[in-house]
N, C-alpha and C positions, 0 to 999 in steps of 0.2 A: 541711481539704479531705478530702472523702471520695470515693473512687472505687469503683465496682463493677467489679472486674476479672474477666474470664473466667479460668478456670483452664486451665493447659496451656501448653506452649511455643508461641511464635509468635502468641499472641492479643493483640489490641489492647485498650488501656485505654478503657473507655466510661464516661461519667458516669452517675450514678444518676439516675433520672427526676425526682426532686424536688430535685436539687442546686441550690445557688445559681448565679446567673448567672456570677460570676467562676469558679467551679469548672467550669462547662460550657465557658467560653471557654478556660481552661487545658487542659481535657481535649481540646478540638478542636485546640489547638496541639500537644499531645503526640501526638494521633492523626495530624496532618499530618506531624509530624517522624518518627513511626514508619513511615508509608507511604513517605516519602522515604528513610529508612534502609533499609527492606526493598528498595526499588528499587535503591539503591546497592549493597547486598550482592548482589543478584541480578546486577547489572551486573558487579561484580567477579568473581563466580563464572563468568559467561560469558566474561570476558576470560581467566581462568585456564584454563578448558576449552579455549579457542581456542589458548592458548599450548601446552598439552599436545598438542593436535592437530597444531600446527605442528612441535613437537619430534618427534612420532611420524612425521609425514610426511617430515621431513628424514632421519630415521633409516632409514626403509625405503622411500623413494621410488625413482623410476627411476634416478637417478644414484648410488644407494647401491652400496657395494663388494660387498655380499652378492648383489645382483642380477647384477652382472657376473660374480662368481665362479660363480654357478649357471648363468647363461644362456650364457656364452662356450663352455664345453666342449660343451654341447648343440648349439650352432650349428656348432662345428667338426666334431663328429661327423656332423651332417647334411650339411655341405659335403663331407666326405670320402666319405660314402656316395654322394652325387650324382656325385662325380668318378669313383668306382669303377664306377658304373652306366653312365656315358657312355663309359668306356674299353672296355667289353666289346663 
């Protein structure tokens, strides 16, 4: 079997123009497998990115401890200032 493969990462195997019928069929099978493999890899990559996004969101979302640590003193200060202004 002879294949004329493009050089470089991520390239697909393509049959030589004058290759025998069996070689072309095998090449199409490999090409189909490679396309499915690339799709699967991209799908896995998207799932991993989504998992990282969820982890980041849970780490720094609304219910996070750091948000309450930062926001509560500010709100308390504002409430105290409003109380002082209304008592004058």
